[in-house]
Backbone bond lengths (Angstrom), bond angles and torsions (degrees), N, CA, C in turn:
res aa  C-N    CA-C-N  psi(-1)  N-CA   C-N-CA  omega(-1)  CA-C   N-CA-C  phi
1 M - - - 1.457 - - 1.526 109.97 -
2 K 1.339 115.16 133.47 1.465 119.83 179.91 1.520 111.78 -94.19
3 D 1.358 116.60 -14.63 1.463 122.72 179.51 1.521 112.23 58.07
4 V 1.326 116.20 38.11 1.460 122.57 177.23 1.526 108.66 -136.44
5 I 1.329 116.40 131.98 1.457 122.77 170.96 1.521 106.34 -113.55
6 T 1.338 117.61 125.86 1.460 121.47 179.98 1.521 109.66 -106.38
7 A 1.335 115.58 132.30 1.463 121.62 176.82 1.523 109.12 -120.76
8 G 1.330 116.42 133.04 1.454 121.19 177.13 1.519 111.21 -76.49
9 V 1.338 116.44 138.78 1.465 122.92 -178.31 1.527 108.42 -116.98
10 D 1.341 116.79 124.13 1.469 118.40 174.91 1.520 112.82 -140.54
11 G 1.334 117.50 10.37 1.458 121.05 174.68 1.509 115.65 82.26
12 T 1.336 118.60 2.46 1.462 121.26 -179.19 1.529 110.20 -92.87
13 P 1.346 117.55 160.88 1.470 119.48 174.45 1.525 112.29 -59.13
14 E 1.351 116.88 -34.49 1.460 120.10 178.27 1.527 110.58 -63.19
15 S 1.323 115.34 -41.42 1.457 120.16 178.93 1.527 110.48 -63.66
16 L 1.327 117.28 -42.26 1.461 119.79 -179.99 1.526 111.27 -63.31
17 S 1.335 117.24 -41.66 1.468 119.89 176.63 1.523 110.92 -60.55
18 A 1.339 115.89 -41.90 1.459 120.04 179.12 1.520 110.84 -64.85
19 I 1.316 117.10 -40.76 1.471 121.46 -179.61 1.520 110.82 -62.38
20 L 1.330 116.88 -45.04 1.460 119.37 -179.28 1.532 111.16 -69.51
21 W 1.338 117.22 -35.34 1.468 119.56 174.98 1.528 109.20 -63.17
22 A 1.342 116.40 -44.42 1.467 120.95 179.86 1.518 111.20 -62.78
23 A 1.330 117.06 -36.88 1.466 120.11 178.89 1.524 111.17 -64.40
24 E 1.324 116.44 -42.29 1.468 119.69 177.21 1.532 110.68 -64.25
25 E 1.339 116.58 -39.99 1.461 119.92 178.31 1.531 110.58 -64.85
26 A 1.331 116.77 -40.48 1.462 120.24 177.49 1.531 110.41 -63.03
27 R 1.319 116.37 -38.57 1.470 119.33 177.09 1.521 110.83 -62.63
28 L 1.331 116.59 -44.37 1.463 120.01 179.68 1.525 111.49 -63.02
29 R 1.328 116.47 -35.87 1.462 121.23 -177.47 1.529 112.87 -89.28
30 R 1.332 116.59 -5.48 1.464 121.48 -174.05 1.533 110.21 55.50
31 A 1.315 114.06 46.83 1.465 121.90 -176.97 1.526 109.70 -114.99
32 R 1.328 115.55 172.77 1.455 121.75 173.30 1.522 109.49 -87.10
33 L 1.312 115.70 149.66 1.459 121.06 174.10 1.522 108.04 -106.00
34 R 1.326 115.77 127.27 1.461 120.53 175.80 1.520 108.98 -111.30
35 L 1.322 116.07 123.15 1.457 122.54 176.22 1.518 107.98 -96.41
36 L 1.333 116.69 125.13 1.464 121.35 -173.44 1.517 110.90 -126.57
37 H 1.332 115.38 125.71 1.460 121.04 169.84 1.520 107.74 -122.49
38 A 1.327 116.18 127.13 1.460 120.77 -177.58 1.519 109.82 -125.99
39 W 1.332 115.04 137.22 1.453 121.19 175.25 1.514 107.95 -158.16
40 V 1.318 116.09 130.75 1.451 120.65 -173.74 1.529 112.38 -63.66
41 L 1.331 117.97 -22.65 1.456 121.73 -176.83 1.526 113.90 -96.64
42 L 1.340 117.93 12.32 1.460 119.11 175.43 1.522 110.00 -58.80
43 A 1.325 116.55 136.61 1.461 121.14 179.51 1.523 109.81 -84.36
44 P 1.335 118.39 159.70 1.463 120.60 173.14 1.525 109.85 -57.20
45 E 1.324 115.84 145.83 1.458 119.66 -178.77 1.529 110.01 -65.14
46 P 1.347 117.62 132.60 1.462 120.72 -177.97 1.524 111.69 -76.90
47 T 1.316 114.74 -177.80 1.465 120.81 177.44 1.515 109.13 -62.86
48 P 1.354 118.72 160.95 1.467 120.81 -178.67 1.524 111.85 -57.88
49 H 1.334 114.90 144.48 1.461 124.48 173.93 1.533 113.13 58.11
50 P 1.326 118.19 50.58 1.470 118.96 177.34 1.529 110.56 -74.09
51 T 1.294 116.74 158.13 1.463 120.67 171.66 1.523 108.73 -77.91
52 A 1.326 115.95 167.78 1.463 119.70 179.62 1.519 111.04 -60.90
53 E 1.367 116.06 -34.86 1.459 119.20 179.85 1.521 111.64 -69.32
54 Q 1.324 117.56 -30.35 1.466 121.36 -178.10 1.523 112.63 -83.24
55 D 1.306 117.32 -24.52 1.466 121.59 -173.57 1.526 110.10 -88.16
56 Q 1.327 116.29 105.08 1.464 120.24 179.09 1.528 112.22 -70.16
57 N 1.334 116.37 -15.92 1.465 121.44 177.89 1.531 110.96 -102.84
58 Y 1.324 115.96 29.61 1.470 119.38 -175.46 1.519 111.32 -56.32
59 W 1.341 118.07 -48.31 1.464 119.95 -176.39 1.518 112.89 -69.07
60 P 1.336 119.99 -42.08 1.470 118.05 172.80 1.529 112.93 -58.61
61 H 1.343 116.47 -40.81 1.464 118.91 177.64 1.529 110.98 -63.86
62 R 1.312 115.78 -40.19 1.465 119.12 -179.88 1.530 110.72 -65.00
63 M 1.335 116.94 -44.33 1.469 120.32 177.51 1.522 110.71 -58.07
64 M 1.333 115.85 -45.10 1.461 119.83 -178.19 1.527 111.14 -66.39
65 D 1.329 117.11 -41.29 1.469 120.48 179.38 1.523 110.86 -62.96
66 E 1.328 116.43 -42.68 1.469 119.61 179.49 1.525 111.09 -64.86
67 A 1.335 116.86 -40.42 1.466 120.28 178.73 1.521 110.72 -65.00
68 A 1.336 116.53 -46.72 1.464 120.34 -178.64 1.530 111.02 -64.40
69 T 1.323 116.95 -37.94 1.465 120.17 178.65 1.523 111.00 -64.63
70 A 1.340 117.16 -42.55 1.459 120.67 178.68 1.525 111.41 -60.75
71 V 1.340 115.98 -40.49 1.466 119.35 179.46 1.518 110.63 -68.24
72 R 1.323 117.41 -47.53 1.466 120.24 -175.13 1.528 111.96 -68.67
73 T 1.332 116.49 -26.13 1.465 119.61 176.28 1.523 110.73 -66.09
74 R 1.328 116.41 -40.53 1.467 120.35 -176.84 1.524 112.71 -92.81
75 F 1.327 116.80 -26.73 1.472 120.79 -176.66 1.536 108.71 -131.83
76 P 1.319 117.29 70.62 1.474 119.91 -172.18 1.521 114.19 -62.38
77 D 1.313 118.12 -24.11 1.471 120.55 -176.67 1.529 113.07 -96.88
78 L 1.325 117.43 1.37 1.459 120.22 -176.33 1.527 110.74 -81.47
79 P 1.335 118.91 127.67 1.473 120.04 175.67 1.525 110.71 -69.74
80 V 1.338 116.20 127.98 1.470 122.23 -175.28 1.524 109.49 -127.55
81 D 1.325 115.75 129.87 1.469 122.30 173.44 1.527 108.45 -110.03
82 E 1.334 116.55 144.17 1.456 121.80 179.22 1.529 109.28 -118.12
83 A 1.335 116.22 134.30 1.465 120.41 -177.83 1.520 110.22 -137.55
84 L 1.346 115.87 119.94 1.456 122.53 168.87 1.526 106.80 -103.44
85 V 1.331 116.73 121.23 1.459 121.06 -171.00 1.519 109.34 -121.65
86 S 1.322 116.22 127.67 1.464 121.16 179.01 1.527 109.67 -87.83
87 K 1.339 115.56 75.35 1.459 122.03 -179.29 1.514 109.08 -148.45
88 D 1.311 115.40 165.45 1.447 120.17 170.26 1.530 108.67 -59.12
89 P 1.342 118.82 132.70 1.468 120.26 -176.30 1.527 113.74 -55.10
90 L 1.336 118.25 -41.26 1.461 120.09 -179.36 1.521 110.67 -61.86
91 E 1.323 116.87 -46.47 1.458 120.89 179.62 1.523 111.15 -62.95
92 A 1.326 116.61 -45.30 1.470 120.41 -177.54 1.526 111.08 -64.85
93 L 1.330 117.46 -41.36 1.457 120.04 -178.75 1.528 111.53 -71.80
94 Q 1.332 117.25 -34.29 1.465 119.17 174.66 1.525 110.77 -62.96
95 E 1.320 116.62 -43.43 1.463 119.96 177.80 1.523 110.40 -63.96
96 A 1.323 116.76 -40.41 1.460 120.27 179.50 1.524 111.23 -63.70
97 A 1.333 116.66 -38.47 1.460 120.28 179.20 1.523 111.08 -60.61
98 E 1.332 116.76 -38.11 1.461 120.81 179.89 1.518 112.08 -66.73
99 Q 1.327 116.60 -23.57 1.457 121.69 -177.60 1.529 112.05 -99.90
100 S 1.328 117.38 7.54 1.461 121.60 -173.13 1.522 110.89 -129.78
101 D 1.314 115.84 160.18 1.461 120.66 171.27 1.522 110.77 -79.16
102 L 1.336 116.21 -23.95 1.457 120.70 -174.74 1.520 108.80 -157.10
103 L 1.341 115.84 138.13 1.458 122.63 172.89 1.523 107.30 -110.34
104 V 1.344 116.79 129.62 1.462 121.47 -176.17 1.524 108.91 -121.73
105 L 1.337 116.22 128.41 1.460 122.02 -176.37 1.520 110.22 -130.73
106 G 1.328 115.38 151.46 1.449 120.28 172.31 1.514 110.61 -76.92
107 S 1.321 116.14 139.86 1.459 121.95 176.66 1.516 107.69 -107.22
108 R 1.316 117.01 124.96 1.464 122.09 -169.94 1.517 112.18 -57.45
109 D 1.325 115.92 135.52 1.467 122.35 -179.44 1.524 108.70 -121.70
110 L 1.320 115.87 115.21 1.463 120.44 -179.33 1.524 110.45 -121.42
111 G 1.347 115.25 45.68 1.459 119.96 177.10 1.512 111.66 66.18
112 P 1.338 118.68 -127.73 1.467 121.09 -174.62 1.517 114.09 -59.77
113 V 1.343 118.44 -25.35 1.466 119.09 -178.30 1.520 111.26 -102.43
114 S 1.338 118.09 15.35 1.456 119.83 -175.46 1.522 112.17 -59.06
115 R 1.324 117.81 -32.56 1.462 120.29 -176.71 1.531 111.62 -64.33
116 Y 1.332 117.91 -20.50 1.455 120.65 -178.38 1.531 112.81 -101.49
117 A 1.320 117.48 6.30 1.459 119.59 -168.76 1.522 112.43 -125.30
118 L 1.304 116.94 56.04 1.458 119.66 177.83 1.512 111.55 -64.79
119 G 1.309 117.71 -40.69 1.457 120.58 -179.11 1.520 110.79 108.94
120 E 1.326 115.03 143.94 1.461 120.72 -175.34 1.513 112.31 -64.06
121 L 1.350 117.27 -43.21 1.458 120.24 -177.22 1.525 111.46 -62.63
122 G 1.338 116.34 -44.94 1.454 119.36 179.03 1.509 112.39 -60.37
123 M 1.340 117.19 -42.48 1.457 120.68 179.93 1.523 111.07 -65.16
124 Q 1.326 116.59 -40.05 1.466 119.62 178.44 1.527 110.90 -63.06
125 L 1.315 116.85 -41.92 1.456 119.93 -178.98 1.525 111.25 -67.71
126 V 1.324 116.52 -41.25 1.466 119.27 178.11 1.521 110.41 -60.71
127 A 1.331 116.83 -38.15 1.468 120.82 -177.44 1.526 112.34 -75.92
128 H 1.336 118.11 -31.91 1.459 120.87 -171.36 1.530 114.10 -100.66
129 T 1.318 118.10 -29.02 1.455 120.30 -171.54 1.519 111.38 -74.46
130 A 1.315 115.95 136.65 1.465 121.46 -179.67 1.522 111.93 -92.75
131 F 1.337 116.98 11.19 1.455 121.91 -177.47 1.524 109.04 -129.60
132 P 1.338 118.35 159.19 1.464 120.26 -176.09 1.527 112.96 -60.28
133 T 1.329 115.55 138.70 1.459 123.23 178.01 1.521 108.35 -128.49
134 V 1.340 115.89 135.66 1.461 120.98 177.56 1.521 108.89 -113.62
135 L 1.327 116.59 134.36 1.460 123.67 179.83 1.523 108.62 -112.81
136 V 1.336 116.30 127.53 1.465 121.89 -173.19 1.525 109.12 -126.77
137 R 1.321 117.20 130.34 1.460 120.99 176.49 1.523 110.39 -88.37
138 A 1.340 115.52 162.20 1.463 120.46 -177.74 1.519 111.49 -70.80
139 R 1.308 118.44 -38.47 1.458 121.25 -179.02 1.514 108.55 -117.17
140 Q 1.300 114.87 118.57 1.455 120.28 179.51 1.519 109.62 -102.16
141 D 1.310 116.50 149.52 1.458 122.17 174.41 1.518 109.74 -58.20
142 T 1.344 117.34 136.59 1.467 121.16 -175.87 1.512 111.72 -57.79
143 T 1.326 116.79 -43.26 1.462 120.03 -179.00 1.518 110.88 -61.73
144 A 1.332 116.38 -43.64 1.459 119.75 179.95 1.512 110.72 -63.20
145 T 1.351 117.73 -38.18 1.452 120.47 179.79 1.512 110.78 -66.53
146 E 1.334 116.83 -42.15 1.453 120.34 -179.05 1.528 111.45 -66.79
147 R 1.322 117.78 -28.14 1.456 121.62 -178.36 1.529 110.11 -104.16
148 A 1.342 114.92 46.45 1.464 119.38 -174.28 1.519 112.36 -63.15
149 G 1.351 118.06 -19.78 1.448 119.29 179.86 1.511 113.88 -80.39
150 E 1.339 117.60 -11.76 1.462 121.24 -177.58 1.528 110.16 -81.07
151 V 1.315 116.44 116.00 1.462 121.97 -178.88 1.529 108.18 -108.74
152 M 1.322 116.06 135.68 1.465 120.75 179.03 1.520 109.27 -123.16
153 V 1.319 116.27 138.39 1.463 121.14 175.49 1.520 108.85 -127.27
154 G 1.328 115.32 134.21 1.457 121.07 175.10 1.510 110.25 -97.03
155 L 1.332 116.83 131.23 1.467 122.03 -175.49 1.528 109.85 -123.14
156 S 1.338 115.54 133.36 1.468 119.55 178.47 1.525 112.42 -90.74
157 L 1.333 118.30 -31.16 1.476 124.73 -179.22 1.514 112.52 65.52
158 H 1.333 117.79 16.19 1.472 120.26 178.31 1.521 112.17 -85.44
159 G 1.306 117.70 -5.62 1.453 121.59 -178.91 1.515 109.11 -174.69
160 P 1.328 117.98 -177.62 1.462 120.81 179.35 1.525 111.00 -57.58
161 C 1.324 115.73 141.69 1.466 120.27 179.05 1.526 110.27 -140.38
162 E 1.339 116.25 37.08 1.460 120.32 -174.51 1.529 112.05 -65.14
163 T 1.335 117.27 -40.81 1.464 119.88 179.96 1.521 110.54 -62.78
164 L 1.310 116.57 -41.38 1.461 121.57 179.37 1.523 111.18 -64.64
165 L 1.333 117.09 -45.35 1.461 120.14 -179.97 1.517 111.89 -68.03
166 A 1.327 117.53 -35.32 1.462 120.18 176.70 1.530 110.29 -61.25
167 F 1.325 116.91 -44.89 1.464 121.11 179.41 1.530 109.96 -63.59
168 A 1.332 117.08 -43.28 1.459 121.26 -176.75 1.523 112.11 -66.29
169 F 1.330 117.64 -48.32 1.460 120.15 -179.46 1.524 110.81 -65.98
170 D 1.326 117.31 -38.71 1.456 120.64 178.80 1.531 110.42 -64.01
171 S 1.333 117.11 -41.26 1.463 121.04 178.84 1.525 111.05 -63.75
172 A 1.328 116.78 -43.61 1.458 120.55 179.98 1.531 110.90 -66.53
173 A 1.334 116.91 -39.60 1.463 120.64 -179.90 1.527 111.14 -62.81
174 R 1.332 116.76 -41.39 1.470 119.74 179.83 1.523 111.60 -64.06
175 R 1.326 116.36 -36.00 1.459 120.22 -176.63 1.522 113.06 -85.94
176 G 1.309 116.84 -12.92 1.456 119.81 -178.64 1.514 112.94 68.01
177 G 1.325 117.01 24.26 1.462 120.88 -177.44 1.509 112.11 -113.68
178 T 1.320 114.89 -173.07 1.456 122.17 179.93 1.522 110.36 -84.03
179 L 1.315 116.31 143.17 1.457 121.74 170.86 1.519 108.20 -100.72
180 R 1.326 116.04 118.66 1.453 121.86 177.33 1.527 107.80 -97.33
181 A 1.321 117.40 112.32 1.465 122.44 -179.38 1.527 108.24 -104.15
182 V 1.330 116.64 117.74 1.458 121.44 -172.58 1.526 109.86 -120.67
183 H 1.312 115.22 133.05 1.468 121.84 175.20 1.511 108.81 -123.99
184 G 1.327 116.80 124.13 1.454 121.69 175.61 1.515 110.33 -105.03
185 R 1.329 116.20 139.50 1.465 120.27 -177.05 1.519 110.22 -149.40
186 H 1.338 115.29 136.10 1.461 120.00 173.98 1.527 109.81 -65.38
187 L 1.310 116.07 146.49 1.456 119.21 169.62 1.530 109.23 -65.34
188 P 1.325 118.37 138.82 1.468 120.00 178.56 1.523 110.43 -69.41
189 A 1.320 115.38 161.37 1.461 120.66 -176.80 1.524 111.97 -59.53
190 Y 1.350 117.09 -34.65 1.461 118.80 -176.30 1.527 112.59 -69.79
191 A 1.345 117.19 -11.13 1.470 119.45 -179.81 1.528 112.17 -82.18
192 Y 1.339 116.53 -4.94 1.466 119.98 179.79 1.531 109.83 -105.87
193 N 1.314 115.63 141.59 1.466 119.28 175.58 1.530 110.26 -89.03
194 R 1.307 116.67 177.85 1.461 119.99 -174.90 1.521 112.76 -66.27
195 G 1.298 117.55 -21.84 1.456 120.30 178.94 1.520 113.42 -85.90
196 G 1.329 116.52 0.36 1.457 119.77 179.97 1.512 113.63 92.22
197 G 1.329 117.84 -2.44 1.452 121.12 177.62 1.521 111.54 -82.89
198 V 1.317 115.74 171.05 1.464 121.69 -178.05 1.526 109.45 -99.78
199 E 1.336 115.50 133.09 1.467 121.28 174.46 1.528 108.05 -83.93
200 P 1.329 119.78 112.94 1.466 122.20 -173.18 1.530 113.89 -56.73
201 I 1.323 117.03 -41.70 1.470 119.02 -177.25 1.521 110.22 -66.69
202 A 1.338 117.19 -45.27 1.464 120.45 179.09 1.523 111.21 -64.32
203 A 1.329 116.84 -38.77 1.462 120.28 179.25 1.531 110.68 -64.75
204 E 1.326 117.48 -40.55 1.462 120.59 179.82 1.525 110.70 -68.68
205 E 1.326 117.33 -36.52 1.467 119.73 176.87 1.535 110.63 -62.86
206 A 1.341 116.44 -42.63 1.462 120.07 178.42 1.520 111.09 -64.42
207 A 1.329 116.83 -40.21 1.462 120.32 178.66 1.522 111.21 -66.20
208 Q 1.335 116.58 -39.02 1.459 120.05 178.66 1.523 111.07 -64.83
209 D 1.334 117.52 -40.21 1.469 120.46 175.93 1.524 110.63 -59.50
210 A 1.338 116.05 -43.78 1.464 120.32 179.93 1.527 111.07 -64.30
211 R 1.325 117.12 -40.79 1.471 120.13 179.24 1.517 111.17 -63.32
212 Q 1.323 116.76 -38.53 1.458 119.64 178.62 1.529 111.26 -67.23
213 E 1.327 117.79 -39.86 1.463 120.80 177.55 1.530 110.97 -64.15
214 L 1.318 116.49 -42.58 1.459 120.12 178.92 1.526 110.88 -64.79
215 A 1.317 116.98 -43.27 1.467 120.42 179.19 1.525 110.89 -61.67
216 A 1.337 117.21 -39.97 1.460 120.55 179.73 1.521 111.30 -65.71
217 A 1.330 118.02 -38.63 1.459 121.03 178.93 1.528 111.65 -67.77
218 L 1.334 116.54 -33.61 1.460 120.64 -176.28 1.524 113.49 -84.92
219 Q 1.339 117.93 -24.58 1.449 120.92 -170.44 1.528 114.17 -55.49
220 P 1.341 120.75 -47.63 1.477 118.85 179.85 1.520 112.75 -61.34
221 W 1.322 116.96 -31.51 1.464 120.46 -178.50 1.521 111.22 -79.75
222 R 1.325 117.48 -31.36 1.467 119.57 172.20 1.531 110.33 -61.20
223 E 1.329 115.40 -39.51 1.466 119.39 179.69 1.527 111.59 -69.60
224 K 1.322 116.37 -36.30 1.465 120.29 -179.43 1.530 111.31 -73.52
225 Y 1.344 116.60 -31.97 1.468 121.72 -179.56 1.530 108.95 -121.74
226 P 1.323 117.73 71.49 1.472 119.32 -174.74 1.525 114.05 -65.49
227 D 1.335 117.54 -20.10 1.464 119.70 -178.61 1.526 112.94 -87.06
228 V 1.319 117.94 -7.10 1.471 120.77 179.56 1.527 109.51 -86.75
229 R 1.309 115.31 121.42 1.470 120.23 175.56 1.527 108.48 -75.89
230 V 1.321 116.77 133.13 1.461 121.31 -176.71 1.526 109.74 -119.31
231 D 1.311 115.19 126.44 1.466 122.90 174.58 1.522 106.48 -110.36
232 D 1.333 116.79 97.88 1.464 119.75 -176.68 1.528 109.51 -96.92
233 R 1.342 114.37 133.35 1.458 120.76 -174.98 1.526 110.32 -133.93
234 V 1.319 115.77 137.90 1.459 122.54 170.61 1.516 107.63 -114.06
235 V 1.331 115.94 127.36 1.458 121.85 -179.98 1.520 107.21 -119.72
236 M 1.329 116.74 118.89 1.454 120.59 -175.91 1.533 110.38 -87.95
237 E 1.315 114.40 74.69 1.457 122.03 172.81 1.520 108.00 -156.02
238 S 1.302 117.31 176.43 1.460 121.93 -178.79 1.528 109.96 -51.81
239 P 1.355 118.72 135.07 1.470 120.73 -170.77 1.516 115.32 -54.87
240 A 1.335 119.41 -44.81 1.463 120.14 -176.29 1.533 111.97 -61.14
241 P 1.341 119.65 -53.75 1.464 118.11 177.78 1.524 112.90 -66.03
242 A 1.326 117.57 -31.30 1.465 120.04 177.74 1.523 110.52 -59.61
243 L 1.328 117.08 -43.91 1.457 120.74 179.70 1.522 111.05 -69.19
244 L 1.320 116.80 -45.68 1.462 119.55 -176.81 1.524 112.06 -66.34
245 H 1.316 118.12 -34.37 1.464 120.54 177.68 1.528 111.64 -67.58
246 S 1.325 116.50 -20.61 1.468 120.59 -179.27 1.523 112.74 -96.51
247 A 1.333 117.91 2.23 1.465 121.05 -169.70 1.517 114.38 -106.38
248 A 1.325 117.83 5.04 1.463 119.70 -171.05 1.527 112.89 -57.48
249 D 1.326 118.62 -36.57 1.466 120.26 -175.72 1.525 112.23 -113.84
250 A 1.335 117.84 21.98 1.469 120.71 178.82 1.526 110.64 -80.26
251 G 1.341 116.39 150.48 1.458 121.34 175.65 1.511 112.17 -97.04
252 L 1.335 117.33 -26.75 1.463 123.27 175.95 1.520 107.31 -145.94
253 F 1.319 115.96 130.45 1.468 122.99 -177.54 1.532 107.05 -113.35
254 I 1.332 117.11 119.68 1.462 122.02 -176.56 1.520 109.27 -111.03
255 V 1.329 115.92 129.05 1.461 121.22 176.36 1.526 108.49 -132.32
256 G 1.317 115.77 157.14 1.459 120.59 179.97 1.513 111.86 -104.64
257 R 1.319 115.35 149.04 1.468 121.14 172.54 1.516 107.64 -123.97
258 R 1.327 115.54 115.24 1.467 118.85 -178.36 1.520 110.48 -73.56
259 R 1.324 115.65 136.09 1.466 120.79 175.53 1.526 107.47 -85.11
260 R 1.318 115.74 107.90 1.474 121.60 -176.61 1.520 108.28 -100.94
261 H 1.326 116.02 96.12 1.463 120.98 -171.25 1.529 113.03 -68.99
262 R 1.329 118.20 -19.17 1.467 119.32 -176.05 1.529 112.73 -86.54
263 L 1.302 117.75 -13.29 1.456 119.76 179.53 1.521 110.26 -75.96
264 P 1.341 118.26 154.84 1.465 120.57 -175.77 1.510 114.50 -66.36
265 G 1.311 119.71 -20.68 1.455 121.32 179.74 1.514 110.66 -160.49
266 P 1.343 118.00 165.00 1.463 120.92 -179.91 1.528 111.48 -62.14
267 R 1.317 116.07 139.48 1.461 121.14 179.29 1.515 109.46 -143.06
268 I 1.326 114.86 160.94 1.456 119.50 168.98 1.515 107.30 -117.40
269 G 1.320 115.93 145.48 1.449 120.42 -179.03 1.519 111.85 -74.99
270 H 1.340 115.92 170.41 1.457 119.92 -177.23 1.515 112.07 -67.74
271 V 1.349 118.14 -28.95 1.459 119.78 178.91 1.520 110.20 -68.55
272 V 1.334 117.02 -47.67 1.464 120.05 178.31 1.521 110.13 -61.47
273 Q 1.325 117.02 -41.51 1.459 120.23 -179.99 1.528 110.79 -61.67
274 A 1.314 117.19 -42.15 1.462 120.46 178.59 1.522 111.14 -63.79
275 V 1.324 116.23 -41.44 1.466 119.76 -177.27 1.525 111.38 -67.08
276 V 1.349 117.95 -46.59 1.462 118.76 -176.28 1.530 111.30 -69.00
277 H 1.321 118.31 -22.07 1.458 120.02 178.17 1.530 112.75 -89.12
278 H 1.324 118.54 -29.36 1.461 120.43 -168.91 1.530 114.37 -115.81
279 A 1.301 120.37 -14.76 1.467 120.94 -176.33 1.524 110.54 -64.53
280 P 1.334 118.22 142.26 1.466 121.31 -176.37 1.528 113.55 -86.74
281 C 1.317 118.37 6.89 1.460 121.43 -174.63 1.529 109.13 -140.04
282 P 1.347 119.25 173.55 1.464 120.34 175.15 1.533 111.01 -55.81
283 V 1.320 115.44 141.52 1.467 122.25 -178.18 1.524 109.71 -119.28
284 A 1.319 116.47 126.35 1.460 122.19 173.95 1.522 108.32 -102.07
285 V 1.327 116.53 123.95 1.468 121.72 177.09 1.530 107.25 -105.94
286 V 1.329 115.76 119.06 1.462 122.14 -173.32 1.528 109.56 -112.40
287 P 1.332 118.95 108.90 1.461 120.22 176.44 1.525 110.83 -68.78
288 H 1.325 116.68 141.12 1.463 120.02 178.44 1.513 108.45 -157.07
289 E 1.335 114.88 164.97 1.474 120.64 -178.69 1.524 109.71 -74.87
């Protein structure tokens, strides 16, 4: 554990929401909060106490001061570091992620089309970063905000997911809330009859198999975290809609991104892409093998 949470600062309402979410997470983890603003065109820092006309970094300084003030107003005892970095934002944030337990970014909110507007930088970081990243929108659903202790994790069960489950159980334990573990799965071909309808007995057998697989994956973590209440659910439909239909009242939505070393470049799957664009609450993307 590095005991550092890094939040990106860019002066937008989305960034401020992310900063305050990161501050609360740092409080829960008893970690430091690092506020980071990066831009390749930042000028060298001037002499002490420059005037606004002399300070070529006036706006970056103003953004950072406003962010730090917002944090200290709500979390007066939280240790906060401020960093203005003269680098490409993607490079600087990737480096920051390596030095942090968590990277937190604002996810662009454009009203009715907010679900489609995550932003290029956020998508690049989610695809490239080997460490957990949380995406936070400026306006959260009231129900999700009120149920901030409710943590949800989506599980594919197609391979090991220990890193993802460790993050999910740890998050739920810190919040003292319930962990909702959801697995979505298509009905197998044998569950359909020749007319295209569903055979109830075959469908229930497939669902029971899925429930047993989910229970087996969760059992070691239930034993490790006996105080965490677990609500495990199997939804027999396409994984992306299955997860999103279960997320309406979640406070934090956790999904995994498998690191596929044989592919030509970093990618995110369609389920993760659907979740980060459509989920009504902050989304944590956890890379794992």
